[in-house]
C-alpha positions, 0 to 999 in steps of 0.5 A, spaced: 500 500 500 503 506 497 500 512 500 497 518 496 501 525 496 497 529 501 493 535 499 497 541 497 491 546 499 484 547 503 481 546 497 484 540 495 483 537 502 475 539 501 476 535 494 479 529 498 474 529 503 468 530 498 471 524 494 470 519 500 463 522 500 464 527 506 461 534 505 466 538 509 465 546 510 471 550 509 473 551 517 473 543 518 477 542 511 482 547 513 483 544 520 484 537 516 489 540 512 493 544 517 493 537 521 496 533 515 501 539 513 503 540 520 503 533 522 499 534 528 494 530 531 487 533 530 482 533 536 475 533 534 469 534 539 462 535 538 455 532 539 454 524 537 453 523 530 456 529 527 461 525 523 467 526 527 469 518 526 467 518 519 473 523 517 478 518 519 475 513 515 475 517 509 482 520 510 484 512 511 481 510 504 482 517 500 490 517 502 491 509 501 493 508 509 491 503 514 486 505 518 488 503 526 482 504 530 482 505 538 475 505 541 476 508 548 472 505 554 471 505 561 477 501 564 482 502 558 489 500 559 496 500 556 495 493 555 489 494 551 491 500 547 499 500 546 502 493 547 503 487 552 508 481 552 506 474 550 506 471 557 504 464 554 510 464 549 515 467 554 513 461 559 514 456 553 521 460 552 523 459 559 521 452 559 525 450 553 531 454 556 531 450 563 535 445 559 541 449 559 543 457 557 545 463 562 540 467 565 542 473 561 541 470 555 534 468 557 532 475 559 534 478 553 530 472 549 524 473 553 524 481 551 525 480 544 520 484 539 517 477 537 514 476 544 511 483 543 503 484 542 502 490 538 495 494 540 493 499 536 497 505 538 504 501 537 501 498 531 500 505 528 507 507 529 510 501 527 516 502 522 515 496 519 508 497 517 505 501 512 503 508 514 497 509 518 491 513 520 490 512 527 483 514 530 482 514 537 475 514 538 471 517 544 477 519 548 472 522 553 469 515 555 476 512 557 478 514 564 482 520 565 489 517 567 489 513 561 490 520 557 497 520 560 499 514 556 498 518 550 502 524 551 509 521 549 505 518 542 502 525 541 508 529 542 513 525 539 510 519 535 514 514 539 512 509 545 517 507 550 517 500 552 521 499 558 524 492 557 525 493 549 527 501 548 523 506 544 519 505 538 519 511 533 514 512 527 518 512 521 512 516 517 508 519 522 501 517 522 495 521 521 492 522 528 484 523 529 482 524 536 474 524 537 470 526 543 463 527 545 464 531 551 461 527 556 467 529 560 473 534 559 479 532 556 485 534 559 489 540 557 495 536 556 492 532 550 489 539 547 496 542 547 499 537 543 493 537 538 489 542 533 482 543 535 476 543 531 468 543 534 464 539 529 457 542 529 451 540 526 451 542 519 446 547 516 440 545 512 444 546 505 450 542 507 445 537 510 441 536 504 448 536 500 450 530 505 444 526 504 445 527 496 451 523 497 450 518 503 443 517 501 442 517 493 436 513 493 432 518 497 427 522 492 430 530 492 423 532 495 423 527 501 430 529 502 429 536 503 423 535 507 427 530 512 432 536 513 427 541 514 424 537 519 430 535 523 433 542 523 427 544 526 427 538 531 434 540 533 431 547 536 427 543 541 428 541 548 429 534 547 434 529 551 438 527 545 438 531 538 438 527 532 445 527 529 447 527 521 447 519 522 440 519 524 438 524 518 441 519 513 438 513 516 431 516 517 431 518 510 433 511 507 428 508 512 422 512 509 425 511 502 425 504 503 417 504 505 416 507 498 415 514 501 416 520 496 414 525 501 413 526 509 406 524 512 404 524 519 403 516 519 410 515 516 413 520 521 410 517 527 411 510 524 419 511 523 420 516 529 425 510 532 429 511 527 431 518 528 430 519 535 433 514 540 430 515 547 422 513 548 421 520 552 423 524 546 419 519 541 413 520 546 414 528 546 414 528 538 409 523 536 402 525 534 400 532 534 407 535 535 410 531 529 404 532 525 405 540 526 412 539 524 411 535 518 406 540 515 411 546 516 417 541 513 412 540 507 411 548 506 418 550 507 421 545 503 
């Protein structure tokens, strides 16, 4: 896998993303371009479903690089994120060496690279592997102490393994970190990154997104769906629908052979758009019918 050259301008970066069906506004394209040009990690924060994770996927595809994904969760540690030693193979090596050999030789053999199991962080900077896009997804889900493990990687693109030494990237990976802001990420992480807040798109960009992400949806229905969703996002509900939900809802309505919004279809499919029963109950019926009528008129 031979990586493609990096885009030389913001316009080329926007075109690169568009080639992967990702419609970015100029501010986001600028942040991505600078992260690529300056070889700096890109920290993307925003509400769930606004397309943060998708940026890393598209960059990996469009730049012909490996996508290495670290999905963060509560309790994530160094062994799961960076590396761990293959203890079973080390034990076998000890038993084989019991027939003879020095302890010094045995210790040197036990901590050879062949016994090291690479997890996502180490894999992304492994100089023996092709260039990568490293996605550290939903960092805010990990425990705060885990962030300390990332500082060396994000600052110097290297990982120090006490028993083996320092592993440095031959080619720096493209690093994308995402956060849904369920908690604040430490300043030490932010200082090592370029930052961009990924917001909900305006109506024009959301229609453009549907045009490339939900190609089978009639244009009229697509416009009505976007208007409906945009108005929901101004309401006081528990979980606002993201772009991903807009795409799914439009596709679901098209799969039901709906050519435009109607109250019955909206009520029947609210579970595609909204993910909490309280929100569905709040909209179903009269409120949904009113929003549907407004969306039809406005579109």
